[in-house]
TORPA-4810 file (N, C-alpha, C, O; in nm, 3 decimals):
<nodes>
NODE_1_1.437_12.007_14.736_1.381_11.928_14.626_1.384_12.012_14.499_1.359_12.132_14.502_X
NODE_2_1.416_11.948_14.387_1.417_12.021_14.260_1.276_12.068_14.225_1.180_11.993_14.237_X
NODE_3_1.266_12.195_14.180_1.134_12.248_14.144_1.127_12.298_14.000_1.017_12.317_13.947_X
NODE_4_1.242_12.320_13.935_1.242_12.364_13.796_1.351_12.292_13.720_1.447_12.241_13.778_X
NODE_5_1.335_12.288_13.588_1.442_12.237_13.502_1.544_12.349_13.488_1.505_12.462_13.458_X
NODE_6_1.673_12.323_13.507_1.774_12.430_13.496_1.764_12.502_13.361_1.742_12.440_13.257_X
NODE_7_1.781_12.633_13.365_1.775_12.715_13.244_1.857_12.841_13.266_1.898_12.873_13.378_X
NODE_8_1.881_12.914_13.156_1.955_13.039_13.164_1.856_13.154_13.169_1.770_13.167_13.081_X
NODE_9_1.867_13.237_13.271_1.780_13.352_13.292_1.816_13.464_13.193_1.925_13.464_13.137_X
NODE_10_1.724_13.559_13.173_1.750_13.674_13.087_1.870_13.755_13.135_1.937_13.821_13.055_X
NODE_11_1.899_13.750_13.266_2.011_13.827_13.320_2.145_13.758_13.293_2.251_13.817_13.315_X
NODE_12_2.141_13.632_13.243_2.263_13.560_13.211_2.300_13.454_13.314_2.390_13.373_13.288_X
NODE_13_2.235_13.452_13.427_2.265_13.354_13.532_2.197_13.221_13.500_2.084_13.218_13.453_X
NODE_14_2.267_13.112_13.525_2.207_12.980_13.510_2.126_12.950_13.636_2.179_12.953_13.747_X
NODE_15_1.999_12.923_13.617_1.909_12.891_13.728_1.918_12.742_13.752_1.893_12.662_13.662_X
NODE_16_1.953_12.704_13.876_1.964_12.562_13.908_1.827_12.503_13.936_1.727_12.574_13.935_X
NODE_17_1.822_12.374_13.960_1.695_12.303_13.977_1.619_12.347_14.103_1.500_12.318_14.115_X
NODE_18_1.686_12.416_14.196_1.617_12.463_14.316_1.538_12.591_14.290_1.449_12.625_14.367_X
NODE_19_1.569_12.661_14.183_1.491_12.775_14.139_1.498_12.900_14.225_1.413_12.988_14.211_X
NODE_20_1.595_12.911_14.313_1.600_13.025_14.406_1.637_13.156_14.337_1.609_13.264_14.389_X
NODE_21_1.699_13.149_14.222_1.745_13.270_14.154_1.632_13.371_14.132_1.654_13.491_14.143_X
NODE_22_1.513_13.323_14.101_1.400_13.411_14.072_1.357_13.499_14.187_1.290_13.599_14.166_X
NODE_23_1.394_13.463_14.309_1.357_13.543_14.425_1.430_13.676_14.426_1.379_13.775_14.477_X
NODE_24_1.550_13.679_14.368_1.630_13.800_14.377_1.663_13.864_14.242_1.718_13.975_14.239_X
NODE_25_1.632_13.800_14.132_1.667_13.855_14.001_1.584_13.978_13.968_1.463_13.981_13.991_X
NODE_26_1.649_14.080_13.913_1.578_14.203_13.878_1.480_14.181_13.765_1.392_14.264_13.743_X
NODE_27_1.491_14.071_13.691_1.400_14.041_13.582_1.285_13.951_13.626_1.197_13.920_13.545_X
NODE_28_1.285_13.907_13.752_1.179_13.818_13.800_1.046_13.892_13.805_1.041_14.010_13.839_X
NODE_29_0.941_13.822_13.770_0.809_13.885_13.765_0.745_13.897_13.904_0.650_13.973_13.919_X
NODE_30_0.793_13.825_14.003_0.728_13.826_14.133_0.775_13.931_14.231_0.708_13.954_14.332_X
NODE_31_0.888_13.996_14.205_0.940_14.089_14.305_0.862_14.220_14.310_0.841_14.273_14.419_X
NODE_32_0.819_14.275_14.197_0.745_14.401_14.200_0.609_14.386_14.267_0.574_14.469_14.351_X
NODE_33_0.529_14.283_14.233_0.401_14.269_14.303_0.417_14.255_14.456_0.336_14.307_14.532_X
NODE_34_0.522_14.186_14.500_0.547_14.173_14.644_0.576_14.311_14.703_0.522_14.347_14.807_X
NODE_35_0.660_14.386_14.637_0.697_14.520_14.682_0.573_14.609_14.691_0.551_14.677_14.792_X
NODE_36_0.492_14.609_14.587_0.371_14.689_14.583_0.273_14.647_14.692_0.216_14.732_14.760_X
NODE_37_0.253_14.518_14.709_0.158_14.467_14.809_0.200_14.508_14.951_0.116_14.549_15.031_X
NODE_38_0.327_14.498_14.982_0.372_14.534_15.117_0.356_14.685_15.139_0.318_14.726_15.249_X
NODE_39_0.384_14.765_15.040_0.362_14.909_15.055_0.214_14.941_15.072_0.178_15.032_15.147_X
NODE_40_0.127_14.868_15.003_-0.018_14.887_15.020_-0.060_14.848_15.162_-0.144_14.914_15.222_X
NODE_41_-0.002_14.741_15.214_-0.032_14.699_15.352_0.008_14.809_15.449_-0.069_14.846_15.537_X
NODE_42_0.128_14.863_15.432_0.175_14.970_15.520_0.083_15.091_15.512_0.048_15.149_15.615_X
NODE_43_0.044_15.131_15.392_-0.042_15.247_15.375_-0.179_15.223_15.438_-0.232_15.312_15.504_X
NODE_44_-0.237_15.104_15.418_-0.368_15.073_15.476_-0.364_15.073_15.628_-0.453_15.126_15.695_X
NODE_45_-0.257_15.012_15.682_-0.246_15.006_15.828_-0.220_15.144_15.888_-0.271_15.175_15.996_X
NODE_46_-0.143_15.227_15.820_-0.124_15.364_15.866_-0.257_15.438_15.867_-0.289_15.508_15.963_X
NODE_47_-0.335_15.422_15.761_-0.466_15.488_15.754_-0.555_15.440_15.868_-0.625_15.519_15.931_X
NODE_48_-0.552_15.309_15.894_-0.632_15.253_16.004_-0.586_15.308_16.139_-0.665_15.317_16.233_X
NODE_49_-0.458_15.345_16.148_-0.403_15.404_16.270_-0.421_15.557_16.270_-0.361_15.627_16.352_X
NODE_50_-0.503_15.605_16.178_-0.535_15.748_16.166_-0.416_15.833_16.123_-0.401_15.947_16.165_X
NODE_51_-0.331_15.775_16.037_-0.219_15.846_15.978_-0.242_15.846_15.827_-0.240_15.741_15.763_X
NODE_52_-0.265_15.963_15.771_-0.290_15.974_15.627_-0.157_15.963_15.554_-0.061_16.034_15.585_X
NODE_53_-0.152_15.873_15.456_-0.029_15.851_15.380_-0.061_15.838_15.232_-0.173_15.806_15.194_X
NODE_54_0.040_15.862_15.152_0.028_15.852_15.007_0.137_15.761_14.954_0.252_15.769_14.997_X
NODE_55_0.101_15.674_14.860_0.200_15.586_14.798_0.264_15.654_14.678_0.198_15.729_14.605_X
NODE_56_0.391_15.627_14.657_0.469_15.674_14.544_0.452_15.824_14.516_0.414_15.863_14.405_X
NODE_57_0.479_15.907_14.617_0.467_16.052_14.596_0.573_16.101_14.497_0.685_16.051_14.495_X
NODE_58_0.536_16.199_14.418_0.630_16.253_14.319_0.668_16.396_14.355_0.595_16.464_14.428_X
NODE_59_0.780_16.441_14.305_0.822_16.580_14.317_0.871_16.622_14.454_0.874_16.742_14.483_X
NODE_60_0.910_16.529_14.539_0.956_16.564_14.673_1.095_16.627_14.672_1.124_16.714_14.753_X
NODE_61_1.179_16.582_14.581_1.314_16.637_14.568_1.348_16.639_14.419_1.402_16.543_14.365_X
NODE_62_1.315_16.748_14.356_1.331_16.757_14.210_1.475_16.746_14.166_1.502_16.702_14.054_X
NODE_63_1.570_16.787_14.251_1.710_16.782_14.211_1.762_16.638_14.199_1.845_16.610_14.113_X
NODE_64_1.714_16.548_14.284_1.762_16.409_14.280_1.674_16.319_14.195_1.721_16.219_14.141_X
NODE_65_1.547_16.355_14.183_1.454_16.270_14.108_1.414_16.144_14.182_1.347_16.057_14.126_X
NODE_66_1.453_16.132_14.309_1.421_16.013_14.387_1.273_16.011_14.422_1.210_16.115_14.442_X
NODE_67_1.218_15.890_14.428_1.077_15.873_14.463_1.066_15.763_14.566_1.079_15.645_14.534_X
NODE_68_1.040_15.801_14.692_1.023_15.698_14.794_0.891_15.623_14.773_0.810_15.662_14.689_X
NODE_69_0.872_15.517_14.848_0.751_15.436_14.833_0.629_15.501_14.896_0.517_15.482_14.848_X
NODE_70_0.648_15.579_15.002_0.534_15.638_15.069_0.570_15.764_15.145_0.687_15.792_15.172_X
NODE_71_0.466_15.841_15.179_0.482_15.968_15.249_0.363_15.987_15.341_0.249_15.970_15.298_X
NODE_72_0.387_16.022_15.467_0.276_16.064_15.553_0.244_16.209_15.517_0.334_16.290_15.497_X
NODE_73_0.116_16.241_15.509_0.075_16.373_15.463_0.073_16.476_15.575_0.063_16.596_15.549_X
NODE_74_0.082_16.430_15.698_0.090_16.518_15.814_0.215_16.480_15.891_0.263_16.367_15.878_X
NODE_75_0.268_16.570_15.971_0.393_16.539_16.044_0.383_16.409_16.125_0.283_16.382_16.192_X
NODE_76_0.489_16.331_16.117_0.501_16.206_16.192_0.557_16.234_16.331_0.504_16.188_16.432_X
NODE_77_0.665_16.311_16.334_0.723_16.357_16.461_0.817_16.474_16.430_0.857_16.494_16.315_X
NODE_78_0.851_16.550_16.531_0.942_16.665_16.520_0.900_16.762_16.409_0.985_16.830_16.351_X
NODE_79_0.769_16.769_16.381_0.720_16.861_16.280_0.749_16.821_16.136_0.730_16.901_16.045_X
NODE_80_0.796_16.698_16.115_0.831_16.652_15.981_0.743_16.535_15.938_0.708_16.449_16.019_X
NODE_81_0.708_16.535_15.811_0.641_16.419_15.753_0.745_16.308_15.736_0.865_16.334_15.733_X
NODE_82_0.697_16.187_15.724_0.784_16.071_15.710_0.776_16.018_15.567_0.667_16.007_15.511_X
NODE_83_0.890_15.985_15.509_0.894_15.911_15.383_0.953_15.774_15.413_1.046_15.761_15.492_X
NODE_84_0.897_15.672_15.349_0.952_15.538_15.367_0.988_15.478_15.233_0.931_15.513_15.129_X
NODE_85_1.081_15.387_15.237_1.120_15.310_15.119_1.144_15.167_15.164_1.228_15.141_15.249_X
NODE_86_1.069_15.075_15.105_1.073_14.934_15.142_1.153_14.853_15.041_1.151_14.881_14.921_X
NODE_87_1.223_14.753_15.090_1.287_14.655_15.003_1.287_14.520_15.071_1.289_14.510_15.194_X
NODE_88_1.285_14.415_14.991_1.294_14.279_15.042_1.411_14.211_14.972_1.415_14.202_14.849_X
NODE_89_1.505_14.163_15.051_1.622_14.096_14.995_1.611_13.945_15.011_1.559_13.895_15.111_X
NODE_90_1.660_13.874_14.912_1.663_13.728_14.918_1.775_13.685_15.011_1.892_13.712_14.986_X
NODE_91_1.737_13.619_15.118_1.835_13.573_15.217_1.939_13.481_15.155_2.054_13.479_15.198_X
NODE_92_1.900_13.404_15.053_1.987_13.301_14.997_2.057_13.339_14.867_2.130_13.257_14.811_X
NODE_93_2.037_13.462_14.818_2.104_13.496_14.692_2.256_13.506_14.715_2.302_13.534_14.825_X
NODE_94_2.330_13.482_14.610_2.475_13.476_14.622_2.536_13.605_14.676_2.635_13.601_14.748_X
NODE_95_2.477_13.719_14.642_2.534_13.846_14.689_2.504_13.872_14.837_2.560_13.965_14.895_X
NODE_96_2.417_13.792_14.898_2.382_13.811_15.039_2.435_13.703_15.132_2.445_13.727_15.253_X
NODE_97_2.469_13.586_15.080_2.503_13.476_15.170_2.627_13.502_15.255_2.639_13.446_15.363_X
NODE_98_2.718_13.585_15.208_2.835_13.616_15.291_2.792_13.693_15.416_2.861_13.690_15.518_X
NODE_99_2.679_13.762_15.410_2.625_13.834_15.526_2.532_13.745_15.608_2.545_13.734_15.729_X
NODE_100_2.437_13.682_15.538_2.332_13.609_15.608_2.378_13.476_15.667_2.314_13.423_15.758_X
NODE_101_2.489_13.423_15.618_2.537_13.296_15.674_2.598_13.316_15.812_2.610_13.220_15.889_X
NODE_102_2.637_13.437_15.844_2.697_13.465_15.975_2.595_13.511_16.078_2.610_13.482_16.197_X
NODE_103_2.493_13.583_16.034_2.396_13.638_16.127_2.267_13.670_16.055_2.268_13.728_15.947_X
NODE_104_2.155_13.632_16.116_2.024_13.658_16.056_2.000_13.809_16.044_2.034_13.885_16.135_X
NODE_105_1.943_13.850_15.933_1.904_13.988_15.915_2.012_14.081_15.864_1.986_14.200_15.846_X
NODE_106_2.131_14.031_15.839_2.240_14.119_15.796_2.217_14.178_15.656_2.258_14.291_15.630_X
NODE_107_2.153_14.104_15.567_2.125_14.158_15.434_2.021_14.271_15.445_2.032_14.373_15.377_X
NODE_108_1.922_14.253_15.531_1.821_14.358_15.553_1.884_14.480_15.619_1.852_14.593_15.584_X
NODE_109_1.972_14.457_15.714_2.040_14.569_15.780_2.123_14.649_15.680_2.121_14.772_15.681_X
NODE_110_2.195_14.580_15.592_2.274_14.648_15.489_2.184_14.724_15.393_2.216_14.836_15.352_X
NODE_111_2.071_14.665_15.357_1.977_14.731_15.266_1.923_14.859_15.328_1.906_14.959_15.258_X
NODE_112_1.897_14.857_15.458_1.850_14.979_15.524_1.957_15.088_15.524_1.926_15.205_15.503_X
NODE_113_2.081_15.050_15.547_2.190_15.148_15.542_2.202_15.207_15.401_2.224_15.327_15.386_X
NODE_114_2.188_15.123_15.299_2.193_15.170_15.161_2.078_15.266_15.130_2.098_15.367_15.064_X
NODE_115_1.958_15.234_15.179_1.842_15.322_15.159_1.864_15.456_15.231_1.832_15.561_15.175_X
NODE_116_1.917_15.452_15.352_1.942_15.576_15.427_2.038_15.665_15.349_2.017_15.786_15.339_X
NODE_117_2.144_15.605_15.293_2.240_15.682_15.213_2.174_15.737_15.087_2.200_15.850_15.047_X
NODE_118_2.090_15.657_15.023_2.022_15.698_14.900_1.936_15.822_14.923_1.929_15.910_14.837_X
NODE_119_1.869_15.828_15.037_1.776_15.937_15.066_1.834_16.043_15.160_1.758_16.117_15.224_X
NODE_120_1.963_16.051_15.169_2.027_16.149_15.259_1.980_16.292_15.229_1.963_16.372_15.321_X
NODE_121_1.959_16.324_15.102_1.917_16.460_15.065_1.777_16.494_15.117_1.741_16.611_15.121_X
NODE_122_1.699_16.395_15.156_1.564_16.417_15.207_1.563_16.453_15.356_1.463_16.504_15.406_X
NODE_123_1.673_16.428_15.427_1.671_16.435_15.573_1.648_16.575_15.630_1.610_16.587_15.746_X
NODE_124_1.670_16.680_15.553_1.641_16.815_15.601_1.490_16.840_15.612_1.444_16.908_15.704_X
NODE_125_1.414_16.784_15.518_1.270_16.810_15.512_1.184_16.699_15.571_1.073_16.725_15.617_X
NODE_126_1.235_16.575_15.570_1.153_16.460_15.606_1.225_16.370_15.707_1.347_16.375_15.721_X
NODE_127_1.147_16.289_15.774_1.202_16.177_15.848_1.213_16.065_15.747_1.112_16.025_15.688_X
NODE_128_1.332_16.014_15.725_1.355_15.908_15.627_1.350_15.773_15.699_1.423_15.750_15.795_X
NODE_129_1.262_15.685_15.651_1.244_15.555_15.714_1.271_15.442_15.615_1.184_15.406_15.536_X
NODE_130_1.392_15.386_15.620_1.416_15.268_15.538_1.351_15.147_15.605_1.349_15.136_15.728_X
NODE_131_1.298_15.057_15.524_1.236_14.935_15.574_1.288_14.821_15.488_1.274_14.823_15.366_X
NODE_132_1.347_14.722_15.552_1.397_14.607_15.476_1.369_14.478_15.553_1.385_14.472_15.675_X
NODE_133_1.327_14.377_15.479_1.318_14.243_15.536_1.385_14.146_15.439_1.432_14.185_15.332_X
NODE_134_1.387_14.021_15.479_1.448_13.917_15.395_1.345_13.809_15.367_1.247_13.795_15.440_X
NODE_135_1.367_13.735_15.260_1.272_13.633_15.219_1.252_13.523_15.321_1.148_13.458_15.322_X
NODE_136_1.350_13.500_15.408_1.334_13.397_15.511_1.285_13.455_15.644_1.286_13.386_15.746_X
NODE_137_1.242_13.583_15.643_1.174_13.638_15.759_1.247_13.738_15.845_1.184_13.803_15.929_X
NODE_138_1.376_13.754_15.830_1.450_13.849_15.913_1.419_13.992_15.872_1.380_14.019_15.759_X
NODE_139_1.437_14.082_15.968_1.412_14.225_15.947_1.537_14.306_15.974_1.622_14.266_16.054_X
NODE_140_1.547_14.420_15.908_1.647_14.519_15.944_1.598_14.589_16.070_1.477_14.599_16.091_X
NODE_141_1.688_14.639_16.153_1.646_14.698_16.281_1.558_14.822_16.268_1.466_14.840_16.348_X
NODE_142_1.583_14.908_16.170_1.503_15.029_16.155_1.361_14.996_16.109_1.264_15.051_16.161_X
NODE_143_1.349_14.907_16.012_1.217_14.867_15.964_1.137_14.795_16.070_1.017_14.816_16.084_X
NODE_144_1.204_14.710_16.146_1.138_14.639_16.255_1.079_14.736_16.356_0.964_14.722_16.397_X
NODE_145_1.158_14.834_16.395_1.112_14.935_16.491_0.996_15.016_16.434_0.900_15.046_16.506_X
NODE_146_1.002_15.051_16.306_0.895_15.128_16.243_0.764_15.048_16.239_0.658_15.100_16.273_X
NODE_147_0.772_14.922_16.198_0.651_14.839_16.191_0.593_14.820_16.331_0.471_14.818_16.348_X
NODE_148_0.679_14.805_16.431_0.630_14.797_16.569_0.561_14.927_16.611_0.461_14.924_16.683_X
NODE_149_0.613_15.041_16.565_0.550_15.169_16.597_0.414_15.182_16.529_0.319_15.233_16.590_X
NODE_150_0.403_15.138_16.405_0.272_15.137_16.338_0.176_15.049_16.418_0.061_15.085_16.440_X
NODE_151_0.226_14.933_16.462_0.143_14.843_16.542_0.095_14.909_16.670_-0.022_14.893_16.707_X
NODE_152_0.182_14.982_16.738_0.144_15.052_16.861_0.038_15.158_16.832_-0.057_15.175_16.909_X
NODE_153_0.054_15.229_16.721_-0.046_15.330_16.684_-0.179_15.265_16.647_-0.285_15.320_16.673_X
NODE_154_-0.171_15.146_16.585_-0.293_15.072_16.553_-0.366_15.030_16.681_-0.488_15.042_16.690_X
NODE_155_-0.292_14.983_16.778_-0.353_14.942_16.905_-0.424_15.060_16.970_-0.535_15.045_17.020_X
NODE_156_-0.360_15.176_16.969_-0.420_15.297_17.027_-0.548_15.334_16.952_-0.649_15.368_17.014_X
NODE_157_-0.545_15.329_16.819_-0.658_15.373_16.737_-0.773_15.272_16.738_-0.890_15.311_16.738_X
NODE_158_-0.740_15.142_16.739_-0.844_15.040_16.722_-0.877_14.964_16.850_-0.978_14.895_16.856_X
NODE_159_-0.793_14.975_16.950_-0.807_14.900_17.077_-0.791_14.749_17.056_-0.828_14.670_17.143_X
NODE_160_-0.736_14.710_16.942_-0.711_14.568_16.912_-0.568_14.536_16.951_-0.474_14.579_16.883_X
NODE_161_-0.550_14.461_17.058_-0.416_14.430_17.108_-0.337_14.338_17.013_-0.216_14.325_17.028_X
NODE_162_-0.403_14.275_16.919_-0.336_14.189_16.823_-0.292_14.260_16.695_-0.244_14.196_16.601_X
NODE_163_-0.309_14.392_16.691_-0.280_14.467_16.569_-0.137_14.453_16.520_-0.113_14.440_16.400_X
NODE_164_-0.042_14.456_16.613_0.099_14.448_16.572_0.129_14.312_16.509_0.193_14.305_16.404_X
NODE_165_0.084_14.204_16.573_0.112_14.071_16.517_0.037_14.051_16.385_0.088_13.985_16.295_X
NODE_166_-0.083_14.109_16.372_-0.157_14.099_16.245_-0.082_14.171_16.133_-0.079_14.124_16.019_X
NODE_167_-0.022_14.285_16.166_0.057_14.360_16.067_0.178_14.278_16.022_0.205_14.267_15.903_X
NODE_168_0.252_14.223_16.118_0.368_14.140_16.082_0.326_14.018_16.001_0.395_13.980_15.907_X
NODE_169_0.214_13.957_16.037_0.167_13.840_15.962_0.131_13.878_15.819_0.165_13.805_15.725_X
NODE_170_0.065_13.990_15.800_0.028_14.034_15.665_0.152_14.057_15.579_0.156_14.016_15.463_X
NODE_171_0.252_14.122_15.637_0.376_14.147_15.563_0.448_14.016_15.534_0.502_13.997_15.425_X
NODE_172_0.449_13.925_15.631_0.516_13.796_15.613_0.451_13.715_15.502_0.521_13.654_15.421_X
NODE_173_0.319_13.713_15.499_0.248_13.639_15.394_0.278_13.701_15.257_0.303_13.628_15.160_X
NODE_174_0.276_13.834_15.249_0.306_13.901_15.121_0.450_13.873_15.078_0.477_13.858_14.959_X
NODE_175_0.543_13.867_15.174_0.682_13.837_15.142_0.696_13.697_15.085_0.768_13.676_14.987_X
NODE_176_0.628_13.600_15.143_0.639_13.462_15.098_0.563_13.434_14.970_0.600_13.345_14.893_X
NODE_177_0.458_13.509_14.946_0.378_13.491_14.826_0.464_13.520_14.706_0.417_13.511_14.593_X
</nodes>
């Protein structure tokens, strides 16, 4: 159903009456709050699972200037702290449909590979955890496994067997919002 009057976006793309362009445009006002909210959810749930984490840590790799979304302040495994970087891709944007039309989650999987390459310089000091989902609900395999691991740690810490599904629901609601 049409939801907006067609118009030209600041990026130069003509937005059709379905209005999907705003989900993926870098100038859209809704993508940053979604990104921030999901990172806050991850940090809160990690804390609840007794894992101290910090959002938007600075100065981790001065040579690259890269800033991941979060950092565990104590070792996650193998004596290394974990850094994560989250992204949400629009399943229906033109740059993703060649992937997502063939198989669910392919845009998220590609985004995770891109994040892993972006943070390659961090791998000596940190465990690098890319996390990607899509607007229609699919997950990249690495992010899915990580969120399941947070859920398992939550169950251990809180004895709430529904912790994993509550975490996925919170992220799903933030993605759709």
